[in-house]
C-alpha positions in Angstrom: 122.3 100.9 85.9 120.8 104.2 87.2 119.3 105.7 90.3 115.6 105.4 90.0 114.7 106.4 93.5 116.7 108.8 95.7 116.0 109.2 99.4 116.7 112.6 100.9 116.9 113.3 104.6 114.7 116.4 105.2 115.2 118.3 108.4 115.5 121.9 109.7 119.3 122.0 109.7 121.1 125.0 108.3 122.6 122.7 105.6 119.2 121.5 104.4 118.8 123.9 101.4 122.2 122.9 100.0 121.4 119.2 100.5 118.1 119.7 98.7 119.7 121.5 95.8 122.2 118.7 95.2 119.4 116.1 95.5 117.3 118.0 93.0 120.3 118.3 90.6 121.1 114.5 90.8 117.4 113.6 90.5 117.2 115.7 87.4 120.3 114.1 85.9 119.0 110.6 86.6 115.4 111.4 85.9 114.8 109.8 89.3 112.0 109.9 91.8 113.0 112.0 94.8 111.6 111.0 98.2 112.0 113.7 100.9 111.6 112.1 104.3 111.2 114.1 107.5 111.3 112.2 110.7 109.3 113.2 113.8 112.3 112.3 116.0 110.3 109.8 118.1 111.0 106.1 117.6 108.3 104.2 115.7 108.3 101.7 118.6 107.0 104.4 121.0 103.9 104.6 118.8 103.2 100.9 119.2 99.9 100.5 121.2 100.9 96.9 122.0 104.0 97.8 123.8 104.2 96.0 127.2 105.9 99.0 128.9 103.4 101.8 129.4 106.2 104.3 129.6 107.2 103.4 126.0 104.0 104.9 124.8 104.3 108.5 123.6 102.0 111.2 124.9 99.5 112.4 122.3 100.4 116.1 122.7 104.1 115.4 122.3 103.4 113.2 119.2 101.3 116.0 117.7 104.1 118.6 118.2 106.7 116.3 116.7 104.4 115.6 113.7 103.8 119.3 113.2 107.5 120.0 113.2 108.2 117.3 110.6 105.3 118.7 108.5 106.7 122.2 108.6 110.0 120.8 107.3 108.2 119.1 104.4 106.2 122.3 103.6 109.5 124.2 103.2 110.9 121.4 101.1 107.9 121.3 98.9 108.2 125.0 98.1 111.9 124.7 97.4 111.5 121.6 95.3 109.0 123.4 93.1 111.5 126.2 92.5 114.3 123.8 91.7 112.2 122.1 89.1 112.0 118.6 90.6 109.8 116.6 88.3 108.9 113.6 90.5 108.9 114.4 94.2 107.3 112.6 97.2 107.0 114.0 100.7 107.0 111.6 103.6 106.2 112.5 107.2 107.8 109.5 109.0 106.9 108.6 112.6 110.3 107.5 113.6 113.7 108.8 114.8 116.3 109.8 112.1 118.4 106.7 112.6 115.7 104.0 112.4 113.6 106.0 109.9 116.3 106.6 107.3 117.6 103.0 107.5 114.1 101.6 107.0 113.2 104.0 104.2 116.6 103.3 102.5 115.6 99.7 101.7 113.4 101.1 99.0 115.8 103.6 97.4 118.9 103.4 95.3 120.8 106.2 97.0 120.5 108.1 100.3 121.5 111.7 100.7 122.1 113.3 104.1 124.4 115.9 105.6 127.7 115.7 107.5 127.1 115.9 111.3 127.3 119.4 112.8 127.4 119.6 116.5 127.0 123.4 116.4 123.6 123.3 114.7 120.8 122.8 117.2 118.8 120.9 114.7 121.4 118.2 114.3 123.5 118.4 117.5 122.1 115.0 118.8 122.7 113.3 115.4 126.5 113.4 115.6 126.9 109.8 114.2 123.9 109.7 111.9 126.0 109.4 108.7 128.0 106.5 110.1 124.9 104.7 111.3 123.1 105.0 108.0 126.2 103.9 106.0 126.7 100.9 108.2 123.1 99.7 108.4 121.2 100.8 105.3 122.9 98.5 102.7 122.7 101.5 100.3 125.3 104.0 99.0 125.1 107.2 101.1 126.0 110.6 99.7 127.1 112.8 102.6 127.0 116.5 101.9 129.3 118.9 104.0 127.4 121.1 106.4 129.4 124.1 105.2 130.0 125.3 101.6 128.1 125.7 98.4 128.3 123.2 95.6 127.4 124.1 92.1 128.5 120.9 90.5 128.4 117.2 91.5 130.4 114.6 89.8 132.1 116.6 87.1 135.5 115.5 88.4 135.2 112.4 90.7 138.0 111.1 92.8 137.7 107.4 93.6 139.7 106.0 96.6 140.6 102.4 95.6 142.2 99.8 97.9 140.8 96.6 96.5 138.5 96.1 99.5 134.9 94.8 99.5 133.8 98.2 100.7 135.6 100.1 98.0 134.3 97.7 95.4 130.7 98.4 96.5 131.3 102.1 96.5 132.7 102.1 92.9 130.0 99.9 91.6 127.2 101.9 93.2 128.7 105.2 91.9 128.7 104.0 88.3 125.7 106.2 87.3 127.6 109.3 88.4 130.9 108.1 87.0 129.4 107.6 83.5 128.5 111.3 83.4 131.8 112.6 84.8 134.1 114.7 82.6 137.0 113.3 84.6 137.5 110.4 86.9 140.7 109.9 88.9 141.4 106.6 90.8 143.8 107.1 93.7 145.7 104.1 95.1 147.6 104.8 98.3 150.7 102.9 99.3 150.0 100.1 96.9 151.8 96.8 97.1 152.1 94.9 93.8 151.2 91.2 93.9 148.4 88.7 93.4 146.2 90.1 96.1 144.0 93.2 96.4 146.0 95.6 94.2 147.1 93.2 91.5 150.4 93.1 89.7 149.8 96.7 88.5 147.9 98.6 91.2 144.9 100.4 89.8 145.0 98.7 86.4 142.3 96.2 87.1 139.7 98.7 88.4 140.5 101.0 85.5 139.8 98.1 83.0 136.6 97.2 84.9 135.4 100.8 84.6 136.4 101.1 81.0 134.0 98.3 80.2 131.3 100.6 81.5 132.4 103.4 79.2 134.3 105.2 82.0 137.8 106.3 81.2 139.9 106.9 84.3 143.3 108.3 85.3 145.1 106.2 87.9 147.3 108.0 90.5 149.5 106.0 92.9 150.1 108.1 96.0 152.1 107.8 99.3 150.0 108.6 102.4 153.0 109.1 104.8 150.9 107.1 107.3 147.6 109.1 107.2 145.5 108.0 104.3 142.5 110.1 105.3 144.5 113.3 105.3 146.3 112.4 102.1 143.0 111.6 100.4 141.4 115.0 101.5 144.6 116.8 100.3 144.5 115.1 96.9 140.8 115.9 96.6 141.6 119.6 97.1 144.6 119.6 94.9 142.7 118.0 92.0 139.7 120.2 92.4 137.4 117.2 92.5 133.8 117.9 93.4 133.0 114.4 94.6 134.9 111.7 96.5 133.9 108.0 96.2 135.2 105.6 98.8 134.4 102.5 100.9 133.5 103.0 104.5 134.8 101.2 107.6 137.1 98.6 106.2 138.0 98.0 109.8 135.6 97.4 112.6 133.9 100.6 113.7 135.0 100.3 117.3 138.6 100.1 116.1 138.2 103.3 114.2 136.6 105.0 117.2 139.5 104.0 119.4 142.4 104.4 116.9 141.0 106.6 114.2 140.6 105.7 110.6 140.1 107.0 107.0 136.3 107.0 107.3 136.2 109.1 110.5 138.9 111.5 109.2 136.9 112.1 106.0 133.6 112.4 107.7 135.0 114.9 110.3 136.8 117.2 107.9 135.3 116.7 104.4 135.0 119.7 102.2 133.2 118.1 99.2 130.3 115.6 99.0 131.4 112.0 99.6 129.7 108.9 98.4 130.2 106.1 100.9 129.4 102.5 100.9 129.9 99.7 103.4 
């Protein structure tokens, strides 16, 4: 298993260069084809000449401006990708909004890379829930890069959040290409309950055995969250010096996490290292 095609969200955000550097690094490690997709910001349905509502059609001058902005982003990406030594790179000017465009393009990629939402950046202020949306609707693992910070490594020490859920299972499985290259992999199990269900008789042992069959040796740490797993997970990530967090996303219904909070929202709001998420 490897990532053959990586989809990168290309935009004019302040965090875009950092995101591109990590995408180029990962594409080089995987010898993968990197697709850099810039969206015009106008839904593809607005371009449909068969639309019944005349107001749904986009004015040609506005469409042209949106297209030029997306192309300018791609021109910058093209110059940087060359300097970063990307061997196989494709630039896509996508006539769509970021939400619909990324989800559609993700169907033909093994991994999606985008940035953490940043309300203080004019280029992304209106995309405050883009990471959540793509994670929930793309059916692909999504690597979310913090909007602040510089990351010289990715996946040298990986922290895996394991709770035995379907979402965590997908995240671990989809992270295997990175886990195989890692110098160190730590599996964190928070507030485990021994038994025949999710965690098993020895919490963390089953997932460690599964990964060992893929040639991945792990260290299992059983942790107490003191009621806030999200904060405990971020603290452990920092204490271990991990450069990547792998976790399942939205084990509870999204509306519940919006109302009551949850691990996914806590991590996405206050992350300090890249996070690979899967739903």
